C-alpha positions as CSV (number, residue, x, y, z in Angstrom):
1,M,24.9,6.5,-12.8
2,P,25.0,9.1,-15.7
3,F,23.5,11.8,-13.4
4,D,24.6,13.4,-10.2
5,P,22.1,12.6,-7.4
6,A,23.3,15.5,-4.9
7,V,22.4,17.8,-8.0
8,I,18.9,16.4,-8.1
9,R,18.5,16.5,-4.5
10,A,19.5,20.2,-3.9
11,S,17.2,21.3,-6.9
12,F,14.4,19.2,-5.5
13,A,14.7,21.2,-1.9
14,V,14.1,24.6,-4.0
15,V,10.8,23.3,-5.3
16,E,9.7,21.2,-2.6
17,R,7.9,23.9,-0.5
18,R,5.6,24.8,-3.5
19,A,4.6,21.3,-4.0
20,D,1.1,22.0,-4.6
21,Q,1.4,24.8,-7.1
22,L,4.2,22.7,-8.9
23,T,1.8,19.6,-9.4
24,K,-0.9,22.0,-10.5
25,F,1.4,23.3,-13.0
26,F,2.5,19.9,-14.1
27,Y,-1.0,18.5,-14.7
28,A,-2.1,21.6,-16.4
29,H,1.0,21.3,-18.7
30,L,0.6,17.8,-19.4
31,F,-3.2,17.8,-20.3
32,T,-2.9,21.1,-22.2
33,N,-0.1,19.7,-24.3
34,N,-1.6,16.0,-24.7
35,P,-4.9,15.6,-25.6
36,G,-6.5,12.6,-24.6
37,V,-4.3,11.9,-21.5
38,E,-6.6,13.3,-19.0
39,A,-9.2,10.7,-19.7
40,L,-6.7,8.4,-17.7
41,F,-6.9,10.0,-14.8
42,P,-9.3,10.7,-11.7
43,A,-11.8,13.7,-11.9
44,R,-10.4,14.8,-8.4
45,L,-6.9,15.2,-8.8
46,A,-6.2,16.7,-5.2
47,E,-5.2,13.5,-4.0
48,Q,-3.4,12.5,-7.3
49,R,-1.1,15.7,-6.9
50,D,-0.2,14.5,-3.4
51,R,0.6,11.2,-4.7
52,L,3.0,12.4,-7.5
53,F,4.7,14.6,-5.3
54,A,5.5,11.8,-2.8
55,A,6.7,9.6,-5.8
56,L,9.1,12.1,-6.5
57,T,10.2,12.4,-3.0
58,Q,10.6,8.5,-2.9
59,L,12.6,8.7,-5.9
60,V,15.0,11.4,-4.9
61,L,15.6,9.7,-1.7
62,R,16.4,6.6,-3.4
63,L,18.9,8.1,-6.1
64,E,21.9,7.0,-4.0
65,E,20.6,3.6,-3.3
66,P,20.7,1.8,-6.7
67,E,19.1,-1.5,-5.4
68,K,16.3,0.1,-3.5
69,L,15.5,2.4,-6.4
70,T,15.7,-0.5,-9.0
71,G,13.2,-2.6,-6.9
72,Y,11.0,0.5,-6.5
73,L,11.1,1.4,-10.3
74,A,10.3,-2.2,-11.3
75,A,7.4,-2.3,-9.1
76,L,6.0,0.9,-10.2
77,G,6.5,0.0,-13.9
78,R,4.4,-3.3,-13.5
79,D,1.7,-1.6,-11.4
80,H,1.2,1.0,-14.2
81,R,0.1,-1.4,-16.8
82,K,-3.2,-1.0,-14.9
83,F,-3.5,2.9,-15.5
84,Q,-2.7,1.9,-19.3
85,A,0.3,3.5,-19.0
86,A,2.0,3.2,-22.3
87,P,6.0,4.0,-23.3
88,E,4.8,6.9,-25.5
89,H,3.3,8.4,-22.4
90,Y,6.9,9.1,-20.4
91,P,8.2,11.4,-22.7
92,A,5.2,13.7,-22.1
93,V,5.4,13.1,-18.5
94,G,8.9,14.1,-18.6
95,A,8.5,17.4,-20.4
96,S,5.9,18.0,-18.1
97,L,7.9,17.4,-15.2
98,I,10.7,19.5,-16.4
99,A,8.5,22.4,-17.3
100,A,7.1,22.3,-13.8
101,L,10.6,22.3,-12.1
102,K,12.1,24.7,-14.3
103,H,9.1,27.2,-13.7
104,F,9.3,26.7,-9.9
105,S,13.2,26.7,-9.6
106,G,13.2,30.5,-10.9
107,H,16.5,31.9,-11.2
108,S,18.3,28.7,-9.2
109,W,17.5,26.7,-12.5
110,T,20.5,26.2,-14.8
111,P,21.4,24.1,-17.6
112,E,23.3,21.7,-15.5
113,I,20.2,21.0,-13.1
114,E,18.0,20.6,-16.4
115,K,20.5,18.0,-17.7
116,A,20.7,15.9,-14.4
117,W,16.7,15.7,-14.3
118,V,16.9,14.8,-18.0
119,E,19.0,12.0,-17.6
120,A,17.4,10.8,-14.2
121,F,14.0,11.0,-15.8
122,T,15.5,9.0,-18.9
123,V,16.7,6.3,-16.3
124,I,13.6,6.3,-14.3
125,S,11.1,6.0,-17.2
126,Q,13.3,3.3,-18.9
127,A,13.4,1.2,-15.9
128,M,9.4,1.4,-15.6
129,I,9.2,0.7,-19.3
130,D,11.3,-2.4,-19.1
131,A,9.8,-3.6,-16.1
132,A,6.1,-3.3,-17.7
133,A,7.8,-5.0,-20.8
134,A,9.2,-8.0,-18.9
135,V,5.5,-8.9,-17.8
136,P,4.2,-11.6,-19.8
137,E,1.8,-10.8,-22.5
138,S,-0.7,-13.5,-20.8
139,T,-0.7,-11.4,-17.4
140,P,-3.6,-9.1,-17.7
141,R,-3.3,-5.2,-17.0
142,W,-6.2,-6.1,-14.6
143,W,-8.6,-8.7,-13.4
144,N,-12.6,-7.8,-13.8
145,A,-14.0,-9.4,-10.6
146,E,-17.9,-9.7,-9.9
147,V,-19.0,-8.8,-6.2
148,L,-20.8,-12.0,-5.1
149,D,-21.5,-10.9,-1.4
150,R,-20.8,-8.0,1.0
151,R,-21.5,-8.0,4.5
152,R,-21.5,-5.1,6.9
153,A,-19.2,-6.6,9.4
154,A,-19.1,-3.2,11.7
155,P,-20.8,0.2,11.0
156,D,-17.5,1.5,8.9
157,L,-16.3,-1.8,7.6
158,T,-17.5,-4.2,4.9
159,V,-16.4,-7.8,4.0
160,L,-16.4,-8.3,0.4
161,T,-16.5,-11.8,-1.6
162,L,-15.3,-11.2,-5.2
163,R,-14.9,-13.7,-7.9
164,P,-12.2,-12.6,-10.8
165,D,-13.2,-13.4,-14.3
166,R,-10.0,-15.6,-14.5
167,P,-7.4,-17.4,-12.2
168,Y,-5.8,-14.8,-9.7
169,P,-2.4,-15.9,-9.1
170,F,-1.7,-14.7,-5.4
171,T,0.2,-15.8,-2.3
172,A,-1.6,-15.8,1.1
173,G,-0.3,-12.6,2.9
174,Q,0.0,-10.5,-0.3
175,Y,-2.5,-7.5,-1.2
176,L,-3.9,-6.1,-4.2
177,T,-5.4,-2.6,-5.4
178,V,-9.1,-2.1,-6.2
179,C,-11.1,0.3,-8.6
180,S,-14.9,0.9,-9.2
181,D,-16.4,2.4,-11.9
182,R,-18.4,4.4,-9.2
183,Q,-14.9,6.4,-8.8
184,P,-13.2,5.7,-12.0
185,H,-9.1,5.5,-12.1
186,V,-9.1,5.9,-8.4
187,W,-7.0,2.6,-7.3
188,R,-6.7,1.8,-3.5
189,P,-4.6,-1.2,-1.9
190,Y,-6.3,-3.9,0.4
191,S,-5.0,-6.9,1.6
192,L,-6.2,-10.2,0.7
193,A,-8.1,-12.1,3.7
194,C,-7.9,-15.4,2.2
195,A,-5.7,-18.1,1.1
196,P,-5.7,-19.3,-2.5
197,R,-9.3,-21.0,-2.9
198,S,-10.2,-23.9,-5.7
199,D,-13.5,-21.5,-6.5
200,N,-11.1,-18.6,-7.4
201,T,-13.1,-16.3,-5.1
202,L,-11.5,-13.6,-3.1
203,E,-12.2,-11.8,0.4
204,L,-11.5,-8.2,1.2
205,H,-12.3,-6.3,4.4
206,V,-12.7,-2.5,3.7
207,R,-13.1,-0.2,6.1
208,R,-14.5,3.3,5.4
209,V,-11.8,6.1,5.4
210,P,-13.2,9.7,6.1
211,D,-13.3,11.3,2.9
212,G,-12.0,8.3,1.1
213,L,-13.3,8.0,-2.4
214,L,-13.1,4.6,-2.9
215,S,-13.4,2.9,0.5
216,T,-16.9,5.0,1.0
217,A,-18.2,3.5,-2.5
218,L,-16.8,0.1,-1.5
219,V,-18.6,0.1,2.2
220,N,-21.9,2.0,1.1
221,D,-22.6,1.6,-2.5
222,V,-21.2,-1.3,-4.1
223,L,-23.7,-4.1,-4.4
224,P,-23.5,-7.9,-5.4
225,G,-23.5,-8.3,-9.1
226,E,-21.3,-5.3,-9.7
227,T,-17.8,-5.4,-11.2
228,V,-14.6,-3.9,-10.0
229,R,-11.2,-4.2,-11.1
230,L,-8.3,-5.7,-9.3
231,G,-4.7,-4.9,-10.1
232,P,-2.0,-7.6,-9.9
233,P,-0.7,-9.0,-6.6
234,L,2.0,-7.1,-4.5
235,G,3.8,-7.7,-1.4
236,E,6.4,-10.1,0.4
237,A,4.9,-10.4,3.6
238,V,4.1,-14.2,2.9
239,L,4.9,-17.1,4.9
240,A,8.7,-18.1,5.1
241,P,9.3,-21.1,2.9
242,D,10.0,-24.3,4.5
243,S,10.2,-22.7,7.8
244,D,9.3,-24.7,11.2
245,R,10.1,-21.8,13.5
246,P,7.2,-20.9,15.8
247,L,5.2,-18.1,14.5
248,L,4.2,-14.6,16.2
249,M,1.3,-12.7,14.4
250,V,0.1,-9.2,15.6
251,A,-3.0,-8.1,13.5
252,A,-4.9,-4.5,14.5
253,G,-8.1,-3.5,12.9
254,T,-8.3,-5.0,9.7
255,G,-5.0,-6.2,10.0
256,W,-6.5,-9.2,10.7
257,A,-7.4,-9.7,7.0
258,P,-3.9,-10.7,5.8
259,A,-3.5,-12.8,9.2
260,K,-6.5,-14.6,8.5
261,A,-5.0,-15.6,5.3
262,L,-1.9,-16.8,6.6
263,L,-3.4,-18.7,9.1
264,E,-5.6,-20.5,6.5
265,Q,-2.4,-21.3,4.4
266,L,-0.6,-22.6,7.7
267,A,-3.5,-24.9,8.1
268,R,-3.0,-26.4,4.7
269,D,0.6,-26.7,5.4
270,G,0.0,-28.7,8.6
271,G,0.4,-25.9,11.0
272,R,3.3,-24.7,13.7
273,P,3.2,-23.4,16.9
274,T,1.6,-19.8,16.4
275,T,0.4,-17.0,18.7
276,V,-1.8,-14.4,17.1
277,F,-2.7,-11.2,18.9
278,V,-5.9,-9.5,17.5
279,A,-6.4,-6.2,18.4
280,A,-9.0,-3.5,18.0
281,R,-10.3,-0.2,19.3
282,S,-13.1,-1.9,21.0
283,D,-14.8,-5.4,21.8
284,A,-17.5,-3.8,19.2
285,D,-14.8,-3.2,16.8
286,Q,-13.6,-7.0,16.8
287,Y,-15.8,-7.5,13.7
288,D,-14.5,-11.1,12.7
289,L,-14.5,-12.9,16.0
290,A,-16.4,-16.2,14.8
291,S,-13.6,-16.9,12.3
292,V,-11.1,-16.3,15.0
293,H,-12.8,-18.8,17.4
294,E,-13.3,-21.3,14.6
295,L,-9.6,-21.5,13.6
296,V,-8.6,-21.7,17.5
297,K,-11.1,-24.4,17.7
298,E,-10.2,-26.5,14.7
299,H,-6.2,-26.1,15.2
300,A,-4.6,-27.0,18.4
301,W,-1.3,-25.3,17.3
302,L,-3.0,-21.9,17.2
303,H,-3.4,-19.5,20.6
304,A,-5.1,-16.6,19.8
305,V,-5.2,-13.0,22.2
306,L,-7.8,-10.7,21.9
307,S,-6.8,-7.0,22.9
308,A,-9.5,-4.6,23.3
309,P,-9.8,-1.7,25.8
310,E,-12.8,-0.8,27.7
311,P,-15.9,1.2,25.6
312,G,-14.9,4.7,25.3
313,A,-11.2,4.2,25.4
314,S,-9.1,6.1,23.1
315,R,-7.0,4.7,20.2
316,N,-3.8,5.4,22.3
317,E,-5.3,3.4,25.0
318,A,-5.8,0.5,22.7
319,A,-2.2,0.8,21.2
320,K,-1.3,0.9,24.7
321,L,-3.0,-2.2,25.6
322,L,-1.7,-4.2,22.7
323,R,2.1,-3.2,23.2
324,A,1.6,-4.2,26.9
325,G,0.2,-7.7,26.1
326,L,3.2,-8.2,23.4
327,A,5.5,-7.1,26.3
328,E,4.0,-9.9,28.6
329,F,4.7,-12.2,25.5
330,G,8.4,-11.7,26.2
331,D,11.4,-13.0,24.0
332,C,10.8,-13.2,20.3
333,S,14.2,-14.7,19.2
334,G,13.5,-17.8,16.8
335,H,10.2,-16.3,15.8
336,D,9.0,-15.6,12.4
337,I,7.0,-12.6,12.8
338,H,4.3,-11.0,10.8
339,V,2.8,-7.4,11.8
340,S,-0.3,-6.0,10.2
341,G,-2.4,-3.0,11.0
342,P,-2.6,0.7,11.0
343,P,0.2,2.4,9.3
344,D,1.3,4.3,12.4
345,L,1.0,1.3,14.4
346,V,3.0,-1.1,12.6
347,P,6.5,0.5,12.7
348,A,6.1,0.8,16.7
349,V,5.1,-2.8,16.9
350,A,8.1,-3.5,15.1
351,A,10.4,-1.7,16.8
352,Q,9.1,-3.1,20.2
353,L,9.5,-6.6,19.0
354,L,13.2,-5.7,17.9
355,D,13.8,-4.5,21.3
356,Q,12.2,-8.1,22.7
357,N,14.9,-9.9,20.4
358,A,12.8,-10.5,17.4
359,E,15.5,-11.1,14.3
360,P,15.2,-8.4,11.8
361,G,15.2,-10.7,8.9
362,L,12.5,-12.9,10.4
363,L,10.0,-10.0,10.8
364,R,7.4,-9.3,7.9
365,H,5.2,-6.5,7.2
366,D,3.9,-4.4,4.1
367,P,6.1,-1.2,3.6
368,V,4.2,1.4,5.6
369,A,3.7,5.4,5.7
370,A,2.5,7.6,8.3
371,T,-1.3,7.9,8.5
372,F,-2.9,9.4,5.6
373,N,-3.2,13.2,6.2
374,R,-6.4,13.9,4.4
375,S,-6.4,17.8,5.4
376,R,-4.7,19.6,2.5
377,P,-1.6,21.8,3.7
378,L,-2.6,25.6,3.1
379,T,0.8,27.1,3.4
380,P,4.3,26.2,2.0
381,A,5.5,25.8,5.7
382,E,2.9,23.0,6.2
383,W,3.7,21.5,2.4
384,F,7.2,21.0,3.5
385,L,6.7,19.9,7.5
386,E,3.8,17.5,6.9
387,E,4.4,13.7,5.9
388,R,2.6,13.0,2.9
389,D,1.2,9.2,2.8
390,V,0.8,7.4,-0.4
391,P,-0.3,4.0,0.0
392,W,-0.5,2.5,-3.4
393,I,2.8,4.0,-4.2
394,N,4.8,3.1,-0.8
395,R,3.2,-0.4,-0.7
396,T,4.5,-1.5,-4.1
397,E,8.3,-1.2,-3.1
398,L,8.3,-4.9,-2.1
399,G,5.9,-5.9,-5.1
């Protein structure tokens, strides 16, 4: 490694408390010095700035773990194809990043630090460029998909049926990113809620997030006949190949989407003993019970446990009920395990299952981060102390 990770880490600590100002400076510098680049970004940059700084944080944390860094950069490079990122854009980004870091480091900035950051960015950008270049030319940057149907499954949740304009090559358990012209350049990740179909249609379960740009548009506004863009499939929370081990699934909220896809694939593969916990905040939030009952009715190997507290119960009470049910399940050794659901619940459930003798190598879930804090920190102390969740970045790690 041509640069010293310790130098990078120490210099980053100087500026991380001024994240908001630094990222504003970065984008102002980038757009001023590179006419035309601004058109590639969302009109509202507040969340984009959060995502940039979170990406920097993830990179700094991984500098001393080359294997994790390599996979992370390769996934980012492949995923950035859909943003129309080209090799000539990377030097401009690097120059603006160095300018922002230098400006907010003040007197602590030295030639040694600048050299380390230039070398680090050179390695990072080249890894992303190489990963993007390695994608076959026949693979599109994105797929255009027609909205065939939208069904309001709950007040804040819509089930979308999409038909891509060409075959979409994915495996049950993966997720994708979506963009709509109603919110240009805003991409968000959603799990695929079906196994591959002969008619090439896809199913997504979209819950409206408070103040969410894209989720609000998809739940409230997008109509059949419109077109959305789909990024390439991501994630490795798929069925273990050739496994005959019993399977335990935990699906909370819209975590039912990937669980449903996996169950459909299991049925095609012949099935094996499977228990799925389907958890929700209330009975009314069990939005796809018809599919659950149909799968259980058709497949003797499948057992479903519904978990929802009494009306008016808190979210914590719903989580407590689920965890109590899992405790009653008992020993998890020898099971393939899939966990999906809210990003703050998945790590807690995974930790509990490990305590119940689940084998780490057999437990799968997408990379998760703390629940997205949509209130933007107002002070340097808040920026420093509050975790920033950046789903489309964190979830590409295993892509």
